[in-house]
Every structure is written in structure tokens, then in C-alpha cells.
C-alpha positions as CSV (number, residue, x, y, z in Angstrom):
1,X,-0.1,-0.2,0.0
2,X,2.6,2.1,0.9
3,X,4.6,1.5,-2.5
4,X,1.4,2.0,-4.2
5,X,0.6,5.6,-2.6
6,X,3.9,6.9,-3.0
7,X,3.8,5.7,-7.1
8,X,0.5,7.5,-7.3
9,X,1.7,10.5,-5.9
10,X,4.7,10.8,-7.9
11,X,2.3,10.0,-11.1
12,X,0.1,13.3,-9.8
13,X,2.8,15.5,-9.6
14,X,4.2,14.1,-13.0
15,X,0.5,15.2,-14.3
16,X,0.8,18.3,-12.8
17,X,4.1,19.3,-14.1
18,X,2.8,17.9,-17.8
19,X,0.0,20.3,-17.4
20,X,2.1,23.6,-16.3
21,X,4.3,22.9,-19.3
22,X,1.6,23.0,-22.0
23,X,0.2,26.0,-20.4
24,X,3.7,27.2,-20.6
25,X,4.2,26.8,-24.3
26,X,0.6,27.4,-25.3
27,X,-0.9,24.1,-25.6
28,X,-4.4,23.6,-24.0
29,X,-5.3,21.6,-20.8
30,X,-8.8,19.9,-20.2
31,X,-10.2,19.9,-16.5
32,X,-11.1,22.4,-14.1
33,X,-7.6,21.9,-13.1
34,X,-6.1,22.7,-16.4
35,X,-8.6,26.5,-17.2
36,X,-7.8,27.4,-14.0
37,X,-4.0,27.0,-15.1
38,X,-4.8,29.0,-18.1
39,X,-6.7,31.6,-16.5
40,X,-4.2,32.6,-14.1
41,X,-1.6,32.8,-17.2
42,X,-3.8,35.0,-18.9
43,X,-3.7,37.8,-16.2
44,X,-1.1,39.9,-16.9
45,X,0.9,40.8,-14.6
46,X,0.5,44.6,-13.2
47,X,3.3,46.8,-14.4
48,X,4.4,50.1,-12.8
49,X,4.4,53.6,-14.1
50,X,5.7,56.3,-13.8
51,X,3.8,60.1,-12.6
52,X,7.7,62.0,-12.8
53,X,8.4,63.8,-15.4
54,X,10.9,61.9,-18.0
55,X,14.4,64.1,-18.2
56,X,13.8,67.1,-20.1
57,X,13.0,66.9,-23.8
58,X,12.7,63.3,-23.8
59,X,9.4,61.1,-23.6
60,X,8.7,58.1,-22.0
61,X,7.5,54.6,-23.9
62,X,3.8,53.7,-22.8
63,X,2.3,51.1,-20.9
64,X,-0.6,49.8,-22.6
65,X,-2.4,46.9,-21.4
66,X,-5.3,45.8,-22.9
67,X,-8.6,45.5,-20.5
68,X,-9.3,42.5,-19.6
69,X,-13.0,42.0,-19.8
70,X,-15.6,44.2,-21.6
71,X,-16.7,46.8,-20.8
72,X,-19.9,49.2,-21.5
73,X,-19.9,52.4,-23.6
74,X,-19.5,55.1,-21.1
75,X,-19.2,58.6,-21.3
76,X,-15.8,60.6,-20.1
77,X,-16.1,64.1,-19.0
78,X,-14.3,66.5,-16.7
79,X,-15.9,68.5,-14.2
80,X,-14.2,71.2,-12.1
81,X,-14.7,71.2,-8.2
82,X,-12.7,72.6,-5.2
83,X,-9.9,73.9,-7.4
84,X,-9.5,70.6,-9.0
85,X,-10.5,69.3,-12.4
86,X,-12.1,66.0,-11.8
87,X,-11.8,63.2,-14.5
88,X,-15.1,61.6,-14.6
89,X,-17.2,58.4,-16.2
90,X,-20.9,57.9,-16.7
91,X,-22.2,54.6,-17.6
92,X,-25.7,55.3,-19.6
93,X,-26.8,51.1,-19.3
94,X,-26.3,51.3,-15.3
95,X,-26.6,54.4,-14.5
96,X,-23.4,54.5,-12.8
97,X,-20.7,57.9,-12.7
98,X,-17.4,56.8,-11.4
99,X,-14.2,59.2,-10.6
100,X,-11.4,58.3,-12.4
101,X,-8.7,61.1,-11.5
102,X,-8.6,64.4,-9.5
103,X,-6.2,67.1,-10.9
104,X,-5.6,69.5,-8.4
105,X,-4.7,73.2,-9.0
106,X,-5.2,73.0,-12.9
107,X,-8.7,75.0,-12.9
108,X,-10.0,75.1,-16.7
109,X,-6.7,74.4,-18.0
110,X,-6.9,70.7,-18.4
111,X,-7.6,69.5,-21.6
112,X,-8.4,65.6,-22.6
113,X,-9.2,63.0,-25.3
114,X,-10.4,59.5,-25.4
115,X,-7.8,57.2,-27.7
116,X,-9.2,55.9,-31.0
117,X,-9.3,52.1,-29.5
118,X,-11.9,54.1,-26.8
119,X,-9.7,52.6,-23.7
120,X,-7.2,55.5,-23.0
121,X,-7.3,59.0,-22.4
122,X,-4.9,61.2,-23.3
123,X,-4.4,64.6,-20.5
124,X,-3.1,67.9,-20.9
125,X,-2.1,69.3,-17.8
126,X,-0.9,73.0,-17.5
127,X,2.1,74.0,-15.2
128,X,1.1,74.5,-11.4
129,X,3.3,76.6,-9.8
130,X,6.8,75.6,-10.1
131,X,5.9,72.9,-12.2
132,X,6.4,71.8,-16.3
133,X,3.3,71.4,-18.5
134,X,2.7,67.5,-19.0
135,X,1.0,65.1,-21.2
136,X,0.1,62.2,-19.1
137,X,-1.8,59.0,-20.1
138,X,-4.3,56.6,-17.8
139,X,-6.7,53.6,-18.6
140,X,-10.4,54.6,-18.6
141,X,-10.9,52.5,-15.8
142,X,-8.9,54.8,-14.0
143,X,-5.5,52.6,-13.9
144,X,-2.0,53.0,-15.3
145,X,-1.7,56.8,-14.7
146,X,1.5,57.9,-16.3
147,X,3.7,60.8,-17.4
148,X,5.0,61.0,-21.0
149,X,6.1,64.0,-21.6
150,X,7.0,67.3,-19.9
151,X,7.5,70.6,-21.8
152,X,10.7,72.6,-20.7
153,X,8.9,75.9,-21.3
154,X,6.3,77.4,-19.1
155,X,3.8,78.0,-21.5
156,X,2.1,74.7,-22.2
157,X,1.1,72.1,-24.2
158,X,-2.0,71.6,-26.0
159,X,-3.9,69.1,-29.2
160,X,-2.3,66.0,-27.9
161,X,-3.9,62.9,-30.5
162,X,-3.1,59.7,-30.7
163,X,-2.8,58.5,-34.6
164,X,-5.7,55.9,-35.7
165,X,-2.9,53.0,-34.8
166,X,-1.9,54.6,-31.4
167,X,1.8,54.4,-32.0
168,X,2.0,58.1,-32.4
169,X,1.0,61.2,-30.0
170,X,1.2,64.3,-31.7
171,X,1.0,67.6,-29.9
172,X,1.6,71.4,-30.1
173,X,4.5,72.9,-27.9
174,X,4.0,76.6,-27.6
175,X,6.4,79.5,-26.6
176,X,3.3,81.9,-26.1
177,X,2.8,85.7,-26.7
178,X,5.9,86.8,-24.9
179,X,8.6,84.4,-26.5
180,X,9.3,83.5,-29.8
181,X,8.7,80.0,-31.1
182,X,6.3,77.3,-31.5
183,X,6.7,73.6,-32.7
184,X,4.4,70.6,-33.4
185,X,5.9,67.5,-32.1
186,X,5.6,63.7,-32.5
187,X,6.2,60.9,-29.7
188,X,6.8,57.6,-30.5
189,X,4.5,55.7,-28.0
190,X,6.7,52.5,-28.1
191,X,10.0,54.2,-27.9
192,X,9.6,57.3,-26.1
193,X,11.5,59.4,-28.4
194,X,10.4,62.9,-29.2
195,X,11.0,64.5,-32.7
196,X,10.2,68.0,-33.6
197,X,8.1,68.3,-37.4
198,X,7.3,71.6,-37.7
199,X,9.4,74.7,-35.7
200,X,8.9,78.3,-36.2
201,X,12.6,78.7,-35.5
202,X,13.4,76.6,-38.9
203,X,13.3,78.2,-42.0
204,X,10.4,77.4,-44.1
205,X,8.2,77.6,-41.7
206,X,4.7,77.8,-43.5
207,X,1.8,80.0,-42.6
208,X,3.3,83.4,-43.1
209,X,1.5,84.1,-45.6
210,X,1.6,87.8,-47.2
211,X,-2.0,88.5,-46.4
212,X,-1.1,87.8,-42.5
213,X,1.6,90.2,-42.6
214,X,-0.2,92.8,-44.3
215,X,-3.2,92.8,-41.8
216,X,-0.8,93.5,-39.0
217,X,0.3,97.0,-40.8
218,X,-2.9,98.2,-40.2
219,X,-3.6,100.8,-37.6
220,X,-7.1,100.6,-37.2
221,X,-7.8,97.8,-34.9
222,X,-10.4,95.3,-35.8
223,X,-12.8,93.6,-33.2
224,X,-13.5,90.1,-33.2
225,X,-16.1,88.4,-31.0
226,X,-16.0,85.0,-31.2
227,X,-17.9,82.4,-29.1
228,X,-17.0,78.3,-29.9
229,X,-15.6,75.8,-32.3
230,X,-12.1,76.8,-32.1
231,X,-12.5,80.1,-32.3
232,X,-13.9,81.7,-29.4
233,X,-12.0,85.2,-28.4
234,X,-12.9,88.2,-26.8
235,X,-12.5,91.6,-28.2
236,X,-9.3,91.0,-29.9
237,X,-7.8,94.1,-31.4
238,X,-4.9,93.8,-33.8
239,X,-2.3,95.7,-33.1
240,X,-0.4,98.7,-34.7
241,X,2.2,97.9,-37.2
242,X,4.8,95.7,-35.7
243,X,6.3,92.3,-35.5
244,X,4.0,89.8,-38.1
245,X,2.3,86.5,-36.5
246,X,3.7,83.4,-35.4
247,X,1.3,81.0,-37.0
248,X,0.8,78.3,-34.5
249,X,-0.5,74.8,-35.4
250,X,-2.9,72.8,-33.8
251,X,-3.5,69.2,-34.4
252,X,-7.0,68.8,-35.1
253,X,-7.5,65.2,-36.5
254,X,-5.3,62.6,-37.9
255,X,-6.4,62.0,-41.6
256,X,-4.5,58.6,-41.2
257,X,-1.3,57.0,-39.6
258,X,1.0,59.5,-41.3
259,X,-0.8,62.5,-41.5
260,X,-3.0,65.1,-39.2
261,X,-5.0,67.8,-39.9
262,X,-4.6,70.9,-38.2
263,X,-5.6,74.6,-37.0
264,X,-3.2,76.9,-38.1
265,X,-4.1,80.4,-35.7
266,X,-1.7,83.1,-36.5
267,X,-0.5,84.9,-32.9
268,X,0.0,88.4,-32.8
269,X,2.4,89.5,-30.5
270,X,0.8,91.2,-27.5
271,X,-2.9,90.5,-28.8
272,X,-3.5,86.7,-29.0
273,X,-4.8,84.7,-31.7
274,X,-6.9,85.8,-35.0
275,X,-8.9,83.7,-37.0
276,X,-7.6,80.2,-37.9
277,X,-7.2,78.1,-41.1
278,X,-7.4,74.6,-41.7
279,X,-4.2,72.7,-43.3
280,X,-3.0,69.1,-43.7
281,X,0.6,68.0,-42.3
282,X,1.1,65.8,-45.4
283,X,3.8,63.1,-44.1
284,X,4.7,62.6,-40.1
285,X,8.3,61.0,-41.4
286,X,9.3,63.8,-43.0
287,X,12.1,65.8,-41.2
288,X,12.2,69.3,-39.9
289,X,14.1,70.5,-42.7
290,X,11.3,69.9,-45.5
291,X,8.6,71.3,-43.5
292,X,8.2,74.0,-45.9
293,X,6.7,71.4,-48.5
294,X,4.8,69.1,-45.7
295,X,2.2,71.7,-45.1
296,X,-1.0,71.8,-47.4
297,X,-3.9,74.3,-46.8
298,X,-7.2,72.9,-46.8
299,X,-9.6,76.1,-46.6
300,X,-7.2,78.9,-47.9
301,X,-7.9,77.5,-52.0
302,X,-11.6,77.4,-51.2
303,X,-14.6,80.0,-51.0
304,X,-15.5,80.2,-47.7
305,X,-18.6,82.5,-47.0
306,X,-18.2,83.3,-43.4
307,X,-17.2,79.6,-41.8
308,X,-16.2,80.3,-38.2
309,X,-15.7,76.7,-37.3
310,X,-14.6,73.7,-39.7
311,X,-14.7,70.1,-39.7
312,X,-13.9,67.1,-42.0
313,X,-15.9,64.2,-42.6
314,X,-14.0,60.8,-41.4
315,X,-13.9,59.5,-44.7
316,X,-12.1,62.6,-45.5
317,X,-14.6,63.6,-48.6
318,X,-16.4,66.9,-47.5
319,X,-15.4,69.9,-45.5
320,X,-18.2,71.3,-43.1
321,X,-18.6,75.1,-42.4
322,X,-20.5,76.1,-39.6
323,X,-21.2,80.1,-41.1
324,X,-22.5,83.0,-38.6
325,X,-21.8,86.6,-38.3
326,X,-18.8,87.9,-36.8
327,X,-19.9,91.2,-35.8
328,X,-22.6,93.3,-36.4
329,X,-22.8,94.7,-40.1
330,X,-21.5,90.9,-41.4
331,X,-23.8,89.4,-43.7
332,X,-23.1,86.1,-43.4
333,X,-26.4,83.8,-43.1
334,X,-26.1,81.6,-40.1
335,X,-26.4,78.0,-41.1
336,X,-24.2,75.0,-42.4
337,X,-22.4,74.1,-45.6
338,X,-20.8,71.5,-47.1
339,X,-17.7,71.2,-49.5
340,X,-16.0,68.9,-51.3
341,X,-12.8,68.7,-49.4
342,X,-11.0,68.4,-53.1
343,X,-12.5,71.6,-54.0
344,X,-15.4,73.5,-55.2
345,X,-18.2,75.7,-54.2
346,X,-20.0,75.7,-50.7
347,X,-23.3,74.3,-50.9
348,X,-26.0,75.4,-48.3
349,X,-27.6,72.2,-46.6
350,X,-29.1,74.3,-43.5
351,X,-29.9,77.9,-42.7
352,X,-30.8,78.8,-39.4
353,X,-33.3,81.8,-38.0
354,X,-31.7,85.4,-37.5
355,X,-29.4,86.1,-34.5
356,X,-28.0,82.4,-34.3
357,X,-24.4,80.9,-34.0
358,X,-24.1,77.6,-35.6
359,X,-21.8,74.7,-34.7
360,X,-21.6,71.7,-36.8
361,X,-19.6,68.2,-36.3
362,X,-19.5,65.0,-38.7
363,X,-19.1,62.2,-36.6
364,X,-20.0,59.8,-39.6
365,X,-19.4,60.3,-43.2
366,X,-23.0,61.0,-44.0
367,X,-24.2,62.4,-40.6
368,X,-23.6,65.6,-39.6
369,X,-24.7,67.2,-36.3
370,X,-25.3,70.6,-35.5
371,X,-25.9,72.9,-32.6
372,X,-28.0,76.5,-33.5
373,X,-28.2,78.8,-30.3
374,X,-30.7,81.5,-31.5
375,X,-29.2,84.3,-29.3
376,X,-32.1,86.8,-28.8
377,X,-34.8,83.9,-27.4
378,X,-32.0,82.3,-25.7
379,X,-33.3,78.8,-27.3
380,X,-31.0,76.1,-27.6
381,X,-31.4,73.1,-30.1
382,X,-29.8,70.3,-31.3
383,X,-30.3,68.7,-35.1
384,X,-29.1,65.9,-37.2
385,X,-28.6,66.3,-40.8
386,X,-27.6,64.1,-44.0
387,X,-24.3,65.1,-45.5
388,X,-26.9,65.7,-48.6
389,X,-29.2,68.0,-47.0
390,X,-31.7,65.4,-46.1
391,X,-33.2,63.8,-43.3
392,X,-33.2,66.9,-40.8
393,X,-34.3,65.8,-37.7
394,X,-34.7,67.6,-34.3
395,X,-33.0,65.9,-31.1
396,X,-33.1,67.8,-28.6
397,X,-34.3,71.4,-27.6
398,X,-33.8,74.0,-24.2
399,X,-34.9,77.1,-23.3
400,X,-31.3,77.6,-22.1
401,X,-28.5,80.1,-23.3
402,X,-26.3,77.8,-25.3
403,X,-25.8,73.8,-26.5
404,X,-21.9,73.4,-26.8
405,X,-19.6,70.2,-27.6
406,X,-16.6,71.2,-25.2
407,X,-15.6,73.1,-22.3
408,X,-16.9,76.4,-22.7
409,X,-13.7,78.7,-21.8
410,X,-11.0,76.6,-23.8
411,X,-9.7,78.5,-26.4
412,X,-9.9,76.2,-29.3
413,X,-12.2,73.9,-28.5
414,X,-10.3,70.9,-29.7
415,X,-11.9,68.2,-28.0
416,X,-15.5,68.4,-29.7
417,X,-13.7,67.3,-33.1
418,X,-13.2,63.8,-33.0
419,X,-15.7,61.6,-34.0
420,X,-16.2,59.7,-30.7
421,X,-16.3,62.8,-28.2
422,X,-19.8,63.4,-29.0
423,X,-21.0,60.1,-30.6
424,X,-20.9,56.5,-29.2
425,X,-18.4,54.2,-31.1
426,X,-21.7,52.5,-32.2
427,X,-23.2,55.4,-33.7
428,X,-26.4,55.2,-31.5
429,X,-26.0,57.8,-28.8
430,X,-24.8,61.8,-28.8
431,X,-23.6,63.6,-25.4
432,X,-23.7,67.1,-25.5
433,X,-23.5,70.0,-22.8
434,X,-26.6,72.1,-22.0
435,X,-25.2,76.0,-20.4
436,X,-27.1,77.8,-18.3
437,X,-26.6,81.5,-17.0
438,X,-23.2,83.3,-17.6
439,X,-20.0,84.4,-16.7
440,X,-19.1,83.5,-12.5
441,X,-22.6,81.5,-13.1
442,X,-22.4,79.3,-15.9
443,X,-23.3,75.7,-15.2
444,X,-23.2,73.0,-17.5
445,X,-25.5,70.2,-17.9
446,X,-24.3,66.8,-19.4
447,X,-27.4,65.1,-21.7
448,X,-27.2,62.0,-23.7
449,X,-29.8,60.8,-26.3
450,X,-30.4,58.6,-29.1
451,X,-28.8,59.7,-32.2
452,X,-32.8,58.3,-33.7
453,X,-34.7,60.7,-31.5
454,X,-36.7,60.5,-28.3
455,X,-36.3,62.2,-25.0
456,X,-32.7,62.9,-23.9
457,X,-31.0,61.9,-20.6
458,X,-30.1,64.7,-17.9
459,X,-27.2,63.0,-16.4
460,X,-25.1,66.0,-14.2
461,X,-24.8,69.2,-13.7
462,X,-21.3,70.7,-13.4
463,X,-19.6,74.0,-13.3
464,X,-17.4,74.9,-16.1
465,X,-17.4,70.8,-17.4
466,X,-16.3,69.5,-20.9
467,X,-17.0,66.1,-22.7
468,X,-14.0,64.2,-23.2
469,X,-15.3,61.2,-25.3
470,X,-17.1,58.0,-25.3
471,X,-15.5,55.0,-24.7
472,X,-15.3,51.7,-26.5
473,X,-16.6,48.1,-25.2
């Protein structure tokens, strides 16, 4: 009996060893023991991440483990509370709200975007006292917070967007109005290498058109009052003759894994930014010495007719123009206009009431969502329409100061241009903000609704909040 017990024990130990070896080699075992072994080996070990700044001028490779299980589509948003910005999520299926990250001492100065796969959020933080502006990454379950890059300047970073394959992160590093120099940079997410692809300090920097330079020499100040969609400025006056503007190129969205659409905003020293144009960086792999031939103007050759904001359909075929008057006496009719990106003329597909401001976005190739804020009556409406002008549908309406897509207060409102910011990845739901009050009393209400119609759901009232985007399953 003793001999048989020892032999049985040895035989069971041998079977256990075989199961372990099979699991390590990727072979399939059977039975509950084998399933448990496979389950244990399938779980990825936790990897430590760093929130400290990399060495000056250098980046850090991203740690991006996959989700261990499916998730619901949720809306990620920023809300301001107690001198901090809080990154939160809301699950429409369960109604659960969750705080993912608290960012102290960054009032109104946090920019965030959901990644193309819907599983990560990039965060751009301005510099608290004595620190550097930083780009961070966090998974949408609140794990793996990490710092990828810190700017050595005290001015700031913006437009940090992941490429469709999530290999590269493009961003603008601005020197501000007090110092010359503006750069577009690229971070390799696998290696952490950072390179400059556009620099205003290099010969051949594009965007210094003679018409822009001539406008600076005008002695008569021109006032612009622009409220949203990448062009929000207040009481902006052009200066007297002096230094020509330096064009800042802010990433808008990726055209492909190697090409980027950008907002080009000439910055006047001492005055700020003037109305932007739309450009395309043709090849991110070209060295900075070839930048003069690597930037293509999208909007300059086109007849724009009062466009205050642009978008490009995800199939890269159409330019969407949001038109409305900029100032008193401007004859521009408020509405939504569409034009082939290859050229042609704008075709009006919707005309809004007089006194309205219009902001259109194209989350799908043939679908446009647009907001109409009728200022005199304080009525805000959200519509959907096909790109050919058919299928107009009213989705939401409120007696409110306005509807808007992104944060009330960000200069460029870049959050709202990514297709999955306001419309879920499956195309079934939208998310917008409803503004009430003004100035210090302004509050934002997060609203979620069905793209096919029906009463929307009021999720949360937040002060000075912004929609970051929809996560994916």
C-alpha cells in the first residue's frame, strides 16, 4: 500500500508538471485544473508606471495593457470641483458614475481626449506653480496613470492626439506670446522618442502668408467676438505695425496614421490669436528641414463665405462649414454649408434663424450633428442631418443660454472634433452640454440622447465642465 501511494503521488506530480509545461507552451489542457491554470496565466501582471517627468526634452514609452474583460460604452467628462479638475465617467446602461482621476491646481486648464480604441485618455495639464506642463495617459478604468512628456517651457502644451493605430502622439508645444517659437512634436508611444516635425525657428516655416503680414500693418484695430468651435476669442484687437504673427499649428484630427489635420492660428505678439485656417501635415515622417513642402492649406483655396468653424467628415471627402456673423453688419447667413474637400463651392444644407450661432460636427461620413443657439430668444437646439441636406431631425431643444460640444472657456475647443467625442462608437448615442447662466454663474449640464430621436437624459450638472469622449466596449 505504501508503494502504491508513493507511485500515485509521483504520477499526480508528473501530471501537474505536464499541465504546467503545456500551459507555458500555449497548448490546451483539459479539466478544471487546466482551465484554472490557463486563467491564471492569461492575467497580465501589473506593470508599474511613473508620474514623474522624463528627462528634459525626452519622452517616455507608454505602458498600455489591454482590458481584461469587455466594458460598457461610457462617457468620460471633466468637472470642476474644489479648485481641481476631476476626470469622471458615466455608464448610460447602469447609470453608474465614477471618478477616475483628480487633478489639483489646474482650474480650467486641462485638455483630455479619448483614444481611438476607446480604452485610454490622454491628458494635457498646464503647469502648476513651479512645475512643467505635462502630457499624461490613463486607462478608462482609472488605472495605469503615467506621465509621457513634460515641456521645458512655462507656456504650455495642446492638441495631444493619438494616431489611429495609437503608435504616435502628436502635440503642439507653444512658447506663448512673450517668447518667439512654436513647435509641432511627435512622441513614439513604443520607444518614447520625441521629435520636432514643425518649428517656427526653422527656415521655411509655413503659414506666414503675405496677407497675414499685411493685416498686421493696419493701423485700424479690428474687433472679433468669437464664441466657440476653435475660434472663441473676446475683444481681440489687431495691434499697430510691428512684429508679424507666428502661426501656431494645433492638431485637430488625424487624416491617417501618417498625416494630420491642423488648425493654423496666427498669434499676434501682445494680442493673441486671429481667425484660423485649416491645414494638413502631409507626412509626419518628414524631417523638420522639409517643413515648407509638408504643409498643405485646406481652406485657403476655397471660397469660405463666413465660416467660423470647420470639420472634415471621417471619410475625408467633405469640408463642413459652420457659418454665422462675426460682428455687427456682417452679412453672413447663419447655417451649415458643405463643400468637397478637393475643391468646389459651398452648398447650404441648413439655414438658421437670424441672430443664431451654428456649430456643426461630422461624427460619421454621411451624418452631421449641429447646434443652433438663437441668441435673442435664448433657445438652444440640436439637429442631425445627412451630408446631402436630407433627413433633418430635431434631437433636443431647451430654453438655455446655449448647447455646446466642448468646454466653455477653452480657446480652441479641440475636444469636440474627434468623431467619438459627441457620438458613441456604435453611432447610437450622442452627448452634449447645456449651458445655463453666464460668467461666474455658468453651469453645464451633461445630456445624453439617442441619435434616432426621443427624449434625452440629463446626467449631471457640472460647473465649467467638458466632454472628453465615449469609451468603447
